[in-house]
N, C-alpha and C positions, 0 to 999 in steps of 0.2 A: 504494500499500499504506500502511495507516495505521500511526501510531506503535504500537508494541507494548510489552508489559511482558515482560521476560526472566525466565526461571526460574533465572537464575544464583544459585548458592550458594557463596559463598567460604568457606574454612575461617576460623574465628573469629580465629586468630592473623594472618591475612593481610587483616583488614578495615582495617587501616592502609595508606593509599594508597601510601606509600613502600615498605613491606615488600612489597605486592603488586607493585609496579613492579620492584623489584630481585630478590627471592628466586627467582621463577620462571626467571630467566635462568641461575640457577647449579644448579638441580635437575638431577639425572641424567635423560636421556631418549635414546632411540635416534634419531640423525639421520643414520644411515649412508646411507640411501637404498639399502640392499642390494637387489639384484634389479632395480633400475630402469635401463633403457637410458638412456645419456646421451651427448650430443654438443654441442659448442660451435656457436654461430651468431653471426655478426657482423651487426649491422643498421646500415646507414649512414643516419643520421637527419639529417644535414647535411653539406655538403661539408667533408671533413676530420675529421669526428666519427663514431665508430662506438660502439655499445653491444654489450656481450658478453651473450649469453644462453645459459644451459645448458638444453638441450631434452631432455625425456623424452617420446619419441614412443610412442604406442600402435602396435600392429602395423599397423593400418590408419588412419593419421593423418587422412585426409580424412574418414573416417567418424566420427571422434571429435570432441567439443568440445574447446576449448583453453583453459586458464587461463594468463593472463600475470601473473606475480607480481612486484611492485615493492616494494623494501625501504624503510626509513626512513633518517633522517639518521645518517650514519656506519655504516650497515649495508652488506650486500652480499648477493649470491645465496647466500653461505655461512651467513648468519645462521640461528640455530636455528629461529625462526619460519618462514623461507622454506623451509627443509628439511622442517619439520614439516608444513606445508600442502601442499608438494609431494607428499609420500608419500601423504597422504590423498586428494588430488584424482586422483592417478594411480590409485590403487586403485578409485576411483569410475569410472574409465573415461576420464578427461581426459588429452589431451596436456598437459604442463605446461612452461612456459618460465620459469625463474628469471632474471630480469633483473638486471644490474648497472647502476646509474645511471652517468652519466659520471664518469670517474676512480675509480670504486669497484671493489672486488674486484681490485685490482692492474691496473686498466685505464688508469692515468694517461696511458699512451702513446697511447691510441686517440683522444684529442681534446685540442685546445690549450685548452679551457675548463675552468673549474670546474663543478660541478653546483649547481643551485639549485631552489627550490620552484616555479618558474614554468615549468619545461621540459616542460610537457605535450605540446608538439609532437613530443617524442621518441616518446611513447607512442601518439599518433595515427599516426605514421609506422610504428611497429612493427605496429599493427594493420592499417593500409593494406597493408603488404608481405605480412603473412600471409594477408590476404584476396586481394590481387591476384596475388602470385607463387606462393603455396602452395595457393591455392584452398580455404582453410579458411573455413568460413561460420558458425561458432558460437563466437565469441570472448568471453572473459570477462576483464576486467581486475580484479585484486585487489591492493591496496595497504595498507601499514601506515604510519601517522604521516605523515611527509612524502611517502611513496609514495602514501598514501591521498588526500592532496590532489591529487597529480599525476594519479591515475587519475579522480578526480571531475572535475577541470578538463578533461581530455582528453574525457571523456564529454560534458560540458556544451558544449564547443566543437564537437564533432561533431554534437550535436543528434541529428536523425534521418537524417543523410546517409550513415552507414556501416551498411548492413544487416547486415554480418557481426558487428558488435558486439551481443552478447546480453544482457550485464549487467555490473554493477560491484558490488564490495564493498570497503569501506574501514573499516579498524580505526584508531580514534582519530586521524582525519585533521586536520592543522592547516589548516582551510579559512580561517582569518584569521590569517596570520602576524604581523600587528601586535600582535594580542592575545596570541598564544602566545609571542612573544619577551618581551613584557612579563612574562608569567607565569613563563617560565623564569628570568628574571633576578632573581626575588624571592628574598630570603635563604633561604627554606625549601627552595628547589630548588638550592642550590649544588652538590650533588653531581652533578646531571645537567648543569648549566650547565658546570662545570669539565671534565666528561668531553667534552662536545661541543666546547667551544672548544679543549681541548688537542688533540683529534683533528683539527679543522679546520686548526689551525695546522700540525700535522705533515704533513698532506696538502698543504698549499699549499707547504711547503718541498720536498716530493718533486716537486711539478710544477714549481717554480722551477728544479730541477736539470735537468729536461728542456727547460726554455724559459728559458734565462738572460736576464735583463733585462726580462721581461715584467711582472713585479710587483715593486715597491718593498718590499722586505722590512724596511727600516731601522727601522721602527717596530713590526713584529710582535709582538715580545716585550712590548711595553707595552700591546697591546690587552688589555683585562680584561673586556669584555662582548662577547657574541656579536652584539649589535646593532651595536657599533662594527666588529667584523670584517665583518659584511655590508655596512655603509656604506662601508667602505674598499676591500673586495676583491670580495665577491660581487656586489655591485650593479653596479659599473663592468664587471666581467667579463661580466655577463649583459646589458649594454646598458640599464641603468636609470640614472635620473638620480642617485639616491642610495639609501640604505637604506630610507627612508620610502616612496619610489616603488616599490621593489622589493617590500617587504612588502605594500603596498596592491594592486599589480597582480598578484601571484602567487597570491592566495588563490582557491580554487575557489568561494568565496561568490558572486563576481560572475556565475557562469555555471551555478550549480547548478539554477536554475529551468529551464534548457534541456535538462537530461538527458531523454533520450527512451527509456530501457531501464530494466527493473527494477534497482533499486539497494538494497543493504543498507548501512547505516552503523552500526557498533557503536562505542559510546564509553562510557566510565564517567563518572559524575557526579562522582567524586572524583579524576579524572585530575589530576596535580599541575600540568601545564603545557599542557594541552589543555582550556580552560575549557568547561564544558557549556553555558554560556549562548550559546556560538556556534551551537548547534544548535536553539535555541528561536526560530526565525525562520520566518516564513510560507513561504519558498521550499522549506524541508524539511518543516515540519509539515504543509503543505497539499498537497505534492506527491503525486499519485496513484500514482507509481511508486516512491516512496522509502520504505522501511521503516527506521525509527530505533529502535534497540534500545539503551537507555542505562540499564543496571542502576546502582544506587546505588553499589556498589563495583567494583573491577576495576583501579584504578590506570592507569598508562600501558602499554597492551598487555599487561598481565599476565593477568587473567582466569583465574587458577588456581582449579580447582573441586575439591571433594570428588568422588571417583569415583561416578559414578551412572548408572544405566541402561545399563551396560556400556560407558560412554565413558571415554577417558582423562581426564587432568586439565586438558587444554588446551581450554577452554570455547569461546574465539572461534573457533579453528580449526574445531571441530566444528559451529559455527553457520554458518560459511562454507560447509562441506561440505553442510549442509542446504539452503543457498540454492542452491548449484550443482546439487544433486540435483532441486530443483524445477524448474529451467530445462531439464533434459534431455528 
């Protein structure tokens, strides 16, 4: 699929990338998922590690396609965008599974590890279990930000080996964590950097209560950059040599050329910490199955639009639904 031009039209007041990134997160919307059936599901992805997914099954789940949703850094299955796309995909006729990454959504007790941008094997295993154990044969991976990198990486690693995988959609994926971490640490992005670093530290402290002695927290308060946090804690926990090795190996950019299913990537050219230049590479622009939609505005996973053509204001969610509809 060729690179396309998006009809996205942001409100004038939200053409500032920072306002677009922040404001939509606080605007009122219905995320109740009222009327959707819901049940928990634990996926064992590695010995001793489980992921919690919240499943919304259609009446005949085997006859329906399935969307597996993966959140971003310091999000969870309860994030507003996760619930928003879940409601829309379910109404379209999809089974929907809202996944929690390792330790997220109150699941610190389900794994001895931290989570990281390279754990694409978790989602390959989720796909394999749904295909092999549940006999579901039309599975879609949908991810936001860090989750977008994970689903793209999983699809690239699977190549064409999993026939049940039907397609992938990613919004603002951090396909090159080295570049993204550098951008996140720029002074103009202090508000996001402070938020993520504060939340990561708090999560590590909660994990350390469950696993006393596993991590040395003596210098945690002094860590002032997310790259230092990842170098000291995330990388070693994930089996990487150091932070640089982690950032290099975790990016989907290495395997994106091997994706063998229809893929939609939505990103904004003004995203504050997911630089657009990462996507202007031959493995994306020349890939026959990848559709890149990159409007000038949109911020990081914002994409709030004027109401038009009967749609609500959440443009990226609606484009994902269109993409899913094409594949039914």
